[in-house]
SEKOLMI-57855 format. One line per 10 residues: number of its first residue (from 0); for each residue x, y, z of N, C-alpha, C. Coordinates in pm, 1 decimal, always signed. Layout:
<pts>
NUM> X,Y,Z,X,Y,Z,X,Y,Z | ...;
</pts>
This chain:
<pts>
0> +477.3,+495.2,+5061.5,+368.6,+521.7,+4970.4,+404.9,+633.8,+4872.9 | +463.7,+739.0,+4927.8,+504.6,+852.9,+4845.8,+615.2,+813.2,+4748.3 | +706.3,+727.6,+4793.7,+816.9,+682.0,+4708.1,+762.8,+599.0,+4591.7 | +661.6,+513.2,+4617.8,+602.0,+433.1,+4510.2,+535.1,+521.6,+4405.2 | +466.4,+627.0,+4449.6,+399.4,+719.4,+4356.7,+501.3,+792.3,+4270.3 | +613.5,+833.6,+4328.7,+719.6,+901.3,+4252.8,+779.1,+805.5,+4150.5 | +803.2,+680.4,+4188.6,+857.6,+581.6,+4096.3,+761.2,+555.6,+3981.5 | +629.2,+548.4,+4009.7,+530.6,+526.9,+3904.0,+530.2,+642.0,+3804.1 | +540.5,+765.4,+3854.3,+545.5,+882.5,+3765.0,+669.6,+879.4,+3677.4 | +783.0,+839.9,+3733.9,+906.6,+831.1,+3655.1,+894.5,+724.1,+3546.7;
10> +832.7,+612.1,+3582.0,+814.8,+504.6,+3483.9,+722.8,+551.3,+3370.7 | +614.7,+621.1,+3406.4,+523.5,+670.9,+3303.8,+594.4,+769.8,+3211.2 | +676.9,+858.1,+3267.7,+749.5,+955.3,+3185.5,+848.6,+886.8,+3092.6 | +918.6,+785.6,+3144.0,+1014.0,+714.0,+3058.9,+942.8,+634.3,+2951.2 | +825.3,+579.3,+2982.0,+748.9,+506.8,+2880.5,+701.0,+600.5,+2770.8 | +664.7,+724.2,+2807.0,+621.6,+820.4,+2706.4,+734.5,+853.2,+2609.6 | +857.3,+858.6,+2657.5,+968.9,+888.4,+2568.1,+998.8,+771.7,+2474.3 | +965.1,+649.4,+2514.7,+989.8,+532.7,+2430.3,+867.7,+490.5,+2350.1 | +759.9,+565.5,+2360.0,+636.1,+529.4,+2291.1,+622.1,+610.5,+2162.8 | +580.3,+545.1,+2057.5,+570.2,+604.3,+1923.8,+422.9,+617.8,+1888.3;
20> +381.4,+737.8,+1852.7,+241.6,+759.9,+1815.3,+239.0,+851.6,+1694.2 | +194.5,+799.8,+1579.5,+188.5,+878.6,+1455.7,+55.4,+854.6,+1387.2 | +22.4,+946.2,+1296.9,-98.8,+929.5,+1217.8,-69.2,+962.7,+1072.0 | -138.0,+892.0,+983.3,-122.0,+911.8,+839.2,-258.8,+943.9,+781.2 | -265.6,+1053.9,+707.7,-391.6,+1089.9,+642.3,-401.4,+1012.0,+511.6 | -511.2,+941.0,+494.2,-531.7,+855.2,+377.8,-614.3,+931.3,+273.6 | -568.9,+934.3,+146.9,-648.8,+999.3,+41.6,-783.3,+928.9,+20.4 | -876.5,+1001.2,-40.3,-1013.1,+951.0,-59.0,-1016.7,+829.8,-152.3 | -927.4,+824.8,-253.2,-931.5,+716.5,-351.7,-870.5,+585.6,-300.7 | -819.9,+582.5,-178.8,-759.3,+460.8,-122.8,-848.6,+405.0,-12.9;
30> -879.0,+275.5,-22.5,-962.9,+208.1,+76.6,-874.0,+114.3,+157.5 | -872.5,+132.4,+289.4,-792.1,+48.5,+378.5,-883.0,-38.4,+465.0 | -839.1,-162.3,+488.2,-908.9,-253.7,+578.1,-803.8,-332.0,+655.6 | -837.7,-371.2,+777.4,-748.3,-456.7,+855.3,-813.3,-594.4,+868.8 | -729.1,-698.2,+868.7,-779.8,-833.4,+892.4,-674.8,-914.1,+968.4 | -720.8,-1020.8,+1030.8,-639.2,-1104.1,+1117.9,-633.9,-1244.2,+1058.8 | -511.5,-1297.5,+1037.4,-496.1,-1430.2,+978.4,-374.9,-1499.5,+1040.1 | -394.2,-1619.0,+1093.0,-285.8,-1698.8,+1153.9,-205.2,-1618.4,+1257.1 | -273.6,-1558.2,+1351.5,-212.5,-1479.8,+1460.3,-131.0,-1361.2,+1409.8 | -163.3,-1309.6,+1294.2,-91.2,-1195.3,+1237.2,-191.6,-1094.0,+1184.5;
40> -165.8,-966.7,+1211.9,-250.5,-859.8,+1159.1,-200.1,-817.8,+1021.8 | -293.8,-787.2,+934.0,-261.0,-739.7,+800.8,-340.7,-613.8,+770.7 | -285.1,-531.5,+684.8,-350.9,-410.2,+638.5,-371.5,-424.9,+488.7 | -495.3,-417.9,+443.0,-529.6,-439.5,+303.4,-555.0,-305.0,+235.7 | -488.5,-282.9,+122.8,-498.4,-156.5,+50.7,-569.7,-179.1,-81.7 | -687.0,-119.2,-98.4,-768.6,-128.4,-220.6,-792.5,-272.2,-266.9 | -800.0,-365.6,-175.4,-824.6,-508.7,-203.7,-721.0,-569.1,-298.7 | -604.0,-505.9,-312.5,-499.4,-554.7,-402.9,-371.0,-583.8,-326.3 | -318.9,-484.8,-257.5,-189.6,-493.6,-189.6,-213.6,-508.5,-39.7 | -137.0,-597.6,+24.6,-150.0,-611.4,+168.7,-13.5,-594.3,+235.4;
50> -16.3,-546.5,+359.4,+104.1,-523.0,+438.8,+90.9,-599.1,+569.2 | +196.2,-671.2,+604.5,+199.1,-741.1,+732.6,+236.5,-640.4,+840.5 | +155.8,-633.7,+944.7,+181.2,-541.0,+1053.9,+275.3,-609.3,+1152.5 | +390.9,-550.0,+1179.6,+486.1,-612.9,+1272.1,+427.3,-631.6,+1412.7 | +485.3,-725.5,+1485.1,+442.7,-758.6,+1620.8,+458.0,-635.9,+1711.6 | +366.8,-617.7,+1806.3,+364.5,-508.1,+1904.9,+337.5,-369.6,+1843.6 | +281.2,-364.9,+1725.5,+239.2,-238.0,+1666.5,+87.3,-236.9,+1663.6 | +31.3,-131.3,+1719.3,-113.7,-118.4,+1722.4,-157.0,-23.5,+1611.5 | -263.2,-62.7,+1541.1,-315.3,+19.6,+1432.6,-463.7,+42.9,+1456.6 | -501.0,+170.7,+1447.2,-641.8,+206.5,+1459.3,-679.9,+280.4,+1332.2;
60> -790.2,+241.1,+1273.2,-832.4,+295.4,+1145.3,-965.2,+367.1,+1161.2 | -968.3,+495.6,+1124.6,-1093.4,+570.9,+1121.5,-1127.5,+596.6,+975.2 | -1213.3,+692.6,+946.1,-1258.0,+716.0,+808.6,-1141.2,+740.6,+712.6 | -1059.1,+839.9,+740.1,-948.0,+869.0,+648.7,-816.2,+892.4,+721.8 | -806.0,+844.3,+845.0,-681.5,+858.8,+921.8,-641.6,+723.5,+978.7 | -514.8,+690.8,+963.5,-459.4,+567.3,+1017.7,-366.9,+605.1,+1133.0 | -396.1,+552.1,+1252.7,-314.5,+578.8,+1370.5,-222.9,+459.6,+1393.4 | -93.1,+487.6,+1407.7,+6.0,+382.8,+1433.0,+70.5,+411.7,+1567.2 | +74.3,+311.8,+1655.9,+135.7,+333.3,+1786.4,+205.7,+205.7,+1832.5 | +299.6,+223.5,+1925.5,+375.0,+111.7,+1980.4,+505.0,+161.1,+2039.9;
70> +581.1,+68.9,+2098.2,+711.3,+106.6,+2152.1,+806.5,+138.0,+2038.1 | +889.7,+240.3,+2057.0,+982.4,+282.0,+1951.6,+1078.5,+168.9,+1917.8 | +1087.4,+139.6,+1789.8,+1180.1,+36.9,+1743.5,+1211.2,+62.2,+1597.0 | +1309.4,-8.9,+1545.6,+1347.3,+6.2,+1405.3,+1235.2,-44.5,+1315.4 | +1169.7,-155.2,+1354.0,+1060.1,-210.4,+1274.3,+944.6,-111.8,+1263.0 | +911.3,-49.1,+1374.5,+799.9,+45.6,+1375.0,+831.3,+166.6,+1288.3 | +950.5,+220.0,+1301.6,+993.0,+334.3,+1220.0,+990.6,+298.6,+1072.1 | +1044.9,+181.8,+1038.5,+1048.5,+137.4,+899.3,+907.8,+121.5,+844.0 | +820.0,+56.7,+920.1,+682.4,+36.0,+875.8,+611.6,+168.8,+851.7 | +628.1,+261.1,+944.4,+561.8,+391.9,+932.1,+608.4,+465.5,+806.6;
80> +740.9,+478.7,+787.0,+791.7,+556.1,+673.5,+770.7,+484.5,+539.5 | +777.1,+352.1,+539.3,+749.4,+276.4,+417.3,+604.7,+295.2,+375.1 | +514.0,+282.4,+470.5,+371.9,+297.3,+438.9,+338.7,+441.3,+399.0 | +400.8,+537.1,+464.4,+380.3,+678.3,+430.7,+426.1,+706.3,+287.8 | +542.6,+653.6,+250.2,+594.7,+670.2,+114.1,+501.5,+602.9,+13.3 | +453.8,+483.3,+47.1,+367.2,+409.2,-44.5,+236.0,+484.4,-69.3 | +178.8,+539.5,+35.9,+53.9,+615.5,+23.4,+77.5,+743.4,-56.6 | +190.9,+807.9,-31.2,+219.9,+936.6,-96.9,+233.5,+920.7,-248.0 | +299.8,+813.4,-291.6,+326.3,+794.3,-433.9,+238.7,+686.6,-497.6 | +125.5,+653.6,-436.2,+41.4,+545.6,-487.6,-18.1,+578.8,-624.0;
90> -68.1,+697.5,-642.0,-132.2,+734.8,-767.8,-57.5,+845.6,-839.8 | +71.6,+855.6,-820.2,+149.1,+960.2,-886.0,+210.8,+904.4,-1014.1 | +197.6,+980.4,-1121.7,+253.3,+939.7,-1249.7,+393.0,+999.8,-1264.0 | +492.1,+914.6,-1289.8,+630.2,+959.4,-1303.3,+666.9,+971.7,-1450.6 | +743.2,+1074.5,-1484.6,+788.3,+1100.3,-1621.1,+940.2,+1095.2,-1626.3 | +993.3,+1038.8,-1730.9,+1137.8,+1041.9,-1756.5,+1158.6,+1061.8,-1905.4 | +1263.2,+1137.6,-1939.7,+1298.7,+1160.8,-2079.4,+1440.5,+1113.7,-2102.4 | +1462.5,+1055.3,-2219.1,+1597.6,+1014.4,-2257.1,+1618.0,+1053.4,-2403.8 | +1736.3,+1105.2,-2433.9,+1768.5,+1154.1,-2567.6,+1871.6,+1063.0,-2632.0 | +1859.1,+1041.9,-2762.4,+1958.3,+967.5,-2838.8,+2028.1,+1067.4,-2930.1;
100> +2157.3,+1089.2,-2904.2,+2234.4,+1184.7,-2983.6,+2333.7,+1109.8,-3069.7 | +2343.9,+1150.3,-3193.3,+2438.5,+1088.9,-3285.4,+2380.8,+1084.0,-3425.9 | +2466.0,+1103.2,-3523.7,+2423.4,+1104.4,-3663.1,+2390.3,+962.2,-3708.2 | +2272.2,+943.0,-3763.8,+2231.8,+812.7,-3814.6,+2168.9,+721.8,-3711.4 | +2159.5,+764.8,-3586.2,+2096.2,+682.9,-3482.6,+1944.9,+703.3,-3489.9 | +1869.9,+594.1,-3483.4,+1724.5,+602.8,-3493.1,+1657.2,+506.6,-3396.9 | +1530.8,+540.2,-3363.1,+1448.5,+458.0,-3274.0,+1318.9,+424.9,-3346.9 | +1278.6,+297.4,-3340.1,+1152.8,+253.6,-3399.6,+1069.7,+185.7,-3292.0 | +941.0,+222.0,-3285.4,+849.6,+162.5,-3187.9,+749.3,+73.7,-3260.5 | +741.3,-51.6,-3219.4,+642.4,-145.2,-3271.3,+545.0,-174.3,-3158.0;
110> +437.5,-94.1,-3151.4,+346.0,-102.7,-3037.6,+262.8,-230.7,-3038.1 | +228.9,-283.5,-3154.1,+149.2,-406.0,-3158.5,+227.7,-525.6,-3106.0 | +356.1,-531.0,-3138.6,+441.1,-640.6,-3092.1,+508.8,-608.4,-2959.6 | +493.1,-484.4,-2913.7,+541.6,-439.1,-2783.3,+694.0,-446.1,-2768.4 | +766.1,-390.7,-2866.0,+911.0,-382.1,-2853.2,+965.3,-257.7,-2924.2 | +1086.9,-219.7,-2884.9,+1158.9,-107.6,-2945.0,+1274.8,-161.7,-3026.9 | +1302.4,-96.0,-3139.2,+1416.0,-134.0,-3221.3,+1505.0,-11.7,-3237.0 | +1635.2,-30.5,-3216.1,+1730.8,+79.0,-3219.5,+1832.8,+57.8,-3329.8 | +1860.8,+163.3,-3402.6,+1971.4,+162.8,-3498.1,+2078.2,+252.7,-3435.8 | +2185.3,+189.4,-3384.7,+2282.2,+261.3,-3301.4,+2423.6,+262.8,-3358.1;
120> +2440.1,+241.9,-3486.7,+2572.4,+246.9,-3546.2,+2647.0,+115.5,-3543.1 | +2583.6,+9.3,-3496.2,+2644.1,-123.1,-3499.7,+2607.2,-189.4,-3632.1 | +2661.1,-306.3,-3659.3,+2629.8,-376.2,-3784.3,+2491.2,-440.1,-3780.7 | +2429.2,-443.3,-3663.1,+2296.2,-500.7,-3649.5,+2209.1,-406.7,-3565.4 | +2079.8,-429.2,-3567.1,+1987.6,-348.6,-3488.1,+1965.2,-413.8,-3352.3 | +1950.1,-331.4,-3249.3,+1924.1,-380.0,-3112.8,+1774.1,-378.7,-3088.1 | +1723.9,-483.7,-3023.4,+1581.5,-495.5,-2992.8,+1565.0,-504.5,-2841.2 | +1466.8,-428.5,-2790.5,+1439.0,-427.5,-2646.9,+1288.9,-441.5,-2625.7 | +1249.0,-543.8,-2548.7,+1107.4,-566.2,-2519.5,+1059.6,-465.1,-2415.6 | +939.9,-412.4,-2437.1,+879.0,-318.6,-2342.6,+804.0,-400.0,-2238.1;
130> +828.3,-375.1,-2107.3,+755.9,-452.1,-2005.2,+605.7,-422.5,-2009.5 | +526.5,-521.5,-1975.9,+380.7,-507.4,-1981.1,+325.5,-432.9,-1860.1 | +411.0,-388.5,-1769.2,+365.0,-330.6,-1643.0,+347.7,-179.5,-1650.9 | +251.4,-136.1,-1722.2,+206.4,+2.1,-1722.1,+314.5,+105.3,-1752.3 | +401.4,+79.3,-1848.0,+497.4,+179.9,-1894.5,+451.0,+227.0,-2031.1 | +425.2,+356.3,-2041.5,+383.5,+414.4,-2168.8,+502.7,+482.2,-2233.2 | +514.6,+467.8,-2364.2,+625.2,+526.0,-2440.0,+572.2,+621.9,-2545.0 | +639.7,+734.0,-2558.7,+612.1,+828.1,-2665.7,+745.2,+861.6,-2731.5 | +751.6,+849.9,-2863.3,+876.8,+875.1,-2935.0,+856.5,+989.2,-3032.4 | +949.9,+1084.3,-3028.3,+950.6,+1195.2,-3122.4,+1094.5,+1210.1,-3170.5;
140> +1120.0,+1173.3,-3295.4,+1254.9,+1167.8,-3353.6,+1346.4,+1086.5,-3264.4 | +1440.8,+1147.3,-3196.9,+1535.8,+1074.7,-3112.5,+1515.1,+1103.3,-2964.2 | +1390.5,+1129.2,-2925.2,+1356.2,+1153.4,-2785.3,+1252.9,+1048.9,-2742.7 | +1277.4,+986.2,-2628.5,+1182.5,+888.9,-2573.8,+1128.6,+946.8,-2442.8 | +996.4,+958.1,-2432.9,+930.2,+999.6,-2309.8,+863.0,+876.8,-2250.5 | +896.3,+846.0,-2125.0,+841.7,+728.7,-2057.0,+752.8,+773.6,-1941.9 | +639.5,+705.4,-1922.1,+547.9,+733.6,-1812.2,+513.6,+603.7,-1741.0 | +509.0,+610.7,-1607.9,+469.8,+492.8,-1530.4,+430.0,+534.7,-1389.7 | +347.9,+451.3,-1326.7,+312.8,+473.1,-1186.7,+416.4,+411.4,-1093.5 | +498.6,+321.0,-1144.3,+599.6,+253.4,-1063.9,+736.6,+311.1,-1097.1;
150> +794.1,+384.5,-1003.7,+920.8,+453.6,-1027.5,+1037.5,+357.0,-1043.2 | +1039.8,+248.2,-966.6,+1152.2,+154.6,-974.5,+1155.2,+81.4,-1108.7 | +1039.3,+38.2,-1158.4,+1034.7,-28.2,-1289.2,+1071.5,+68.4,-1401.1 | +1029.4,+192.8,-1387.7,+1062.1,+294.6,-1486.8,+1212.8,+318.6,-1491.4 | +1274.7,+328.5,-1375.2,+1419.1,+349.9,-1368.7,+1498.5,+232.9,-1423.0 | +1455.1,+109.9,-1394.1,+1528.7,-7.3,-1443.7,+1515.8,-20.0,-1595.8 | +1398.2,+12.1,-1651.0,+1381.3,+7.5,-1796.2,+1465.4,+115.9,-1863.8 | +1472.7,+233.1,-1801.2,+1554.7,+342.4,-1853.8,+1702.6,+304.6,-1853.0 | +1745.9,+234.0,-1749.9,+1885.3,+188.1,-1740.7,+1916.8,+87.2,-1850.8 | +1820.1,-1.0,-1882.7,+1839.7,-96.2,-1992.1,+1858.2,-24.0,-2124.7;
160> +1779.1,+80.7,-2146.4,+1791.3,+158.1,-2270.0,+1927.9,+225.3,-2276.7 | +1970.4,+286.2,-2167.1,+2098.1,+358.5,-2166.1,+2216.6,+264.4,-2185.8 | +2206.8,+141.0,-2136.2,+2316.1,+44.6,-2150.5,+2334.1,-5.3,-2294.0 | +2233.8,+18.1,-2380.1,+2249.2,-20.9,-2520.3,+2359.8,+58.6,-2588.6 | +2368.7,+186.8,-2559.1,+2474.0,+271.7,-2616.4,+2506.1,+381.7,-2515.0 | +2608.5,+359.4,-2434.2,+2648.2,+457.7,-2334.0,+2709.9,+579.1,-2402.5 | +2699.1,+698.5,-2340.4,+2755.8,+818.5,-2402.5,+2906.9,+806.7,-2423.9 | +2951.7,+852.1,-2540.2,+3092.6,+850.1,-2575.0,+3164.5,+958.5,-2495.9 | +3286.2,+932.0,-2451.2,+3358.7,+1030.7,-2370.5,+3427.0,+1137.5,-2455.9 | +3435.0,+1118.6,-2587.4,+3496.2,+1218.1,-2674.9,+3391.4,+1299.5,-2751.7;
170> +3281.6,+1236.5,-2785.1,+3173.8,+1304.4,-2857.2,+3045.0,+1288.2,-2777.9 | +2938.4,+1346.7,-2825.8,+2811.2,+1339.1,-2753.8,+2724.4,+1222.6,-2800.1 | +2780.7,+1122.1,-2864.1,+2701.3,+1010.9,-2915.9,+2656.6,+918.8,-2802.9 | +2530.7,+875.4,-2811.9,+2477.7,+781.8,-2714.1,+2349.3,+832.6,-2650.8 | +2302.3,+760.2,-2549.1,+2180.6,+798.5,-2477.5,+2214.8,+893.1,-2364.0 | +2132.3,+996.6,-2347.2,+2150.7,+1096.6,-2242.4,+2019.3,+1115.6,-2169.2 | +2026.7,+1123.3,-2035.6,+1908.3,+1159.1,-1958.5,+1878.2,+1306.6,-1980.3 | +1762.3,+1351.0,-1935.6,+1717.1,+1486.2,-1966.4,+1810.6,+1593.8,-1911.3 | +1850.9,+1585.9,-1788.3,+1934.4,+1690.8,-1728.3,+2076.3,+1641.9,-1699.0 | +2122.9,+1545.5,-1772.2,+2255.4,+1488.7,-1748.8,+2362.7,+1576.1,-1812.4;
180> +2467.2,+1603.8,-1737.4,+2582.5,+1678.0,-1790.5,+2706.3,+1591.8,-1772.2 | +2797.1,+1601.0,-1868.3,+2917.9,+1519.8,-1863.0,+3031.4,+1599.3,-1923.7 | +3148.2,+1591.7,-1862.6,+3264.8,+1660.9,-1918.8,+3332.1,+1568.4,-2020.8 | +3378.2,+1626.8,-2127.9,+3438.0,+1548.3,-2235.8,+3589.8,+1557.8,-2231.6 | +3653.6,+1455.2,-2284.4,+3800.1,+1454.0,-2295.4,+3840.8,+1537.7,-2414.3 | +3954.9,+1603.9,-2402.3,+4002.7,+1685.0,-2514.7,+4074.7,+1594.7,-2614.0 | +4060.9,+1628.5,-2740.9,+4124.9,+1550.8,-2846.1,+4264.1,+1609.1,-2870.0 | +4366.0,+1521.9,-2866.9,+4503.6,+1566.6,-2889.9,+4531.3,+1574.3,-3039.5 | +4580.0,+1687.6,-3081.5,+4615.2,+1705.8,-3223.8,+4767.1,+1710.2,-3235.1 | +4821.8,+1639.5,-3332.7,+4967.6,+1632.7,-3352.2,+5011.5,+1733.5,-3453.8;
</pts>
């Protein structure tokens, strides 16, 4: 009898080490709901975005706290940190600046037609469509300020702009990010 009790205590202690229990504080502007569909639990965020809850993960929802529990696993860890990141940056506005350096280079914004036109020293002008997904542009001479709630879309659009005219390795001509530094090659004089 005593041996069984000792074994039960050891099992409980080992289960505690393998059990995952976390909580996420939900901001006031986010509404969460859980629903069950086709033997699968889902978490609904502001009636727009939904997340599939992995198997063997228990979720308890109170007023502004979400409790996540289950046996420790890669899926559980991934779900917890992904959801935590999503909640943290849900309503955050991201800013990026890009500079166009070079004599005669110009940027034109056509907001009604939703595209940018660049004069970059080529024989023709380059045209780039602005995505309709909440990216705001502000242009002042040769500086472009971009704003968006989606960091990945903002970064991919910025990469498209930079690929139009990459910085020259001998001079400073081309597109530069705000805090980008680059070493230049020395020019050989004969």
